[in-house]
C-alpha positions, 0 to 999 in steps of 0.5 A, spaced: 280 321 225 280 326 230 285 333 228 288 331 235 290 324 232 292 327 224 297 331 227 298 330 235 300 323 233 305 325 228 308 331 232 310 325 238 314 321 233 317 327 230 320 330 236 322 322 239 325 320 232 330 326 233 332 326 240 333 319 239 337 320 233 341 326 236 342 321 242 346 316 238 349 321 234 352 324 241 353 317 245 357 314 239 361 320 237 361 326 242 360 323 248 365 328 252 364 334 248 356 335 246 357 342 249 361 344 242 355 342 238 350 347 242 351 352 236 352 347 231 346 348 225 347 341 222 347 338 229 340 341 229 338 339 222 340 332 223 335 331 228 329 335 224 331 331 218 330 324 222 324 327 226 321 329 219 321 323 215 318 320 222 312 325 222 311 323 214 311 316 216 306 316 222 301 320 218 302 314 211 301 309 217 295 312 220 291 314 213 292 306 211 291 303 217 284 308 218 282 305 210 284 298 212 289 297 207 294 295 212 293 291 219 298 293 225 299 287 230 302 288 237 301 290 244 298 298 244 299 299 236 292 300 235 293 307 239 296 312 235 299 315 240 304 309 242 304 307 234 307 314 234 312 313 239 314 306 236 314 309 230 319 315 233 323 310 237 325 305 231 325 310 225 333 310 224 334 303 224 328 302 219 331 308 215 337 304 214 334 298 211 337 296 204 335 291 200 343 290 196 348 294 195 351 297 188 358 298 187 361 302 182 369 305 181 370 302 188 364 306 191 358 303 194 351 305 195 346 301 198 339 301 195 333 300 199 330 305 204 337 307 206 338 311 199 334 316 202 337 317 207 344 318 204 340 324 201 342 328 207 346 324 212 353 323 210 353 331 208 350 333 215 354 328 218 360 331 215 358 339 217 357 336 224 364 333 224 367 340 221 363 345 226 365 340 232 372 341 230 371 349 230 368 348 237 374 345 239 380 349 236 377 355 239 376 352 246 383 349 246 386 355 243 384 359 249 389 355 253 395 354 249 397 361 249 398 360 257 400 352 257 406 352 252 410 347 254 408 340 252 412 336 257 408 340 263 401 339 259 402 332 259 404 331 265 398 335 268 393 331 264 396 324 265 396 325 273 389 327 272 385 322 268 379 319 271 381 313 276 375 310 275 377 307 268 379 300 266 387 300 267 388 297 260 385 304 258 388 308 262 395 305 260 393 306 252 391 313 254 397 315 258 401 312 252 397 316 247 398 322 251 406 321 252 406 320 244 403 327 242 407 332 239 403 338 241 400 342 247 394 342 242 394 334 240 395 333 248 389 337 250 385 334 244 387 327 247 384 329 254 378 331 251 376 325 249 377 321 255 374 326 260 370 332 258 371 340 257 369 341 264 375 337 268 380 340 262 377 347 264 379 346 271 386 343 270 388 348 265 384 354 266 384 358 260 388 365 259 385 371 261 388 377 256 384 382 261 388 380 267 395 382 263 393 388 258 390 392 264 398 392 267 401 392 260 403 386 260 404 379 256 401 373 258 407 368 262 408 362 259 407 356 263 415 355 263 417 361 266 423 359 271 422 361 279 428 366 278 423 370 272 417 370 276 420 372 282 422 379 278 415 379 275 412 379 283 417 384 284 415 389 279 408 388 280 409 391 288 411 397 285 405 398 282 399 402 285 395 397 289 388 398 284 393 395 279 396 389 283 388 387 285 387 387 278 
């Protein structure tokens, strides 16, 4: 067997398995906030783990096939490259095969190929969820200091919902937003149905430099018109350079 077949085909299986395992994770659990996982080491480790298993499986299957220990039948499976792609794209589904389930103390544990997956997947997915939550709170936290009026935030979210969603889904989401008890919860709900970019467009983050240059504190969103007029009048007495900042 050529060296390229020995390691090249498994490398393809690795790349395909890693890509599709991460794609399935993102589309099922984080469809709108994938950008929050860019710095999550657990996210990349999750794809690497599935890729590594596909890499090992491809090497093993190729060796068994070369020794005529097994015979693979199917369209294009005689080619190690097509076989590697097939293994990579189906590895996640194959690795979740269970022969039976053992129940002990109210907990269930799968027995079969999925037993191997249980060694890393639950722990990694827990770390991914924690890191995603931390990134979400950091993203929202830059806005809650500026937008601290819950009613106004809820109103702005309801007005700027995507119009191409089914009406039943829109009604349910409006109800969820109006039932939130904090600005953080309302913005989290908005992230679920939209994404980080629309939230940034309708709720620009608080830029502390705009205020610290003037020795002022950020204005709350609920500032009334009188107070705002006084603030603007005060800015008129500032030097031209400070007014432009």
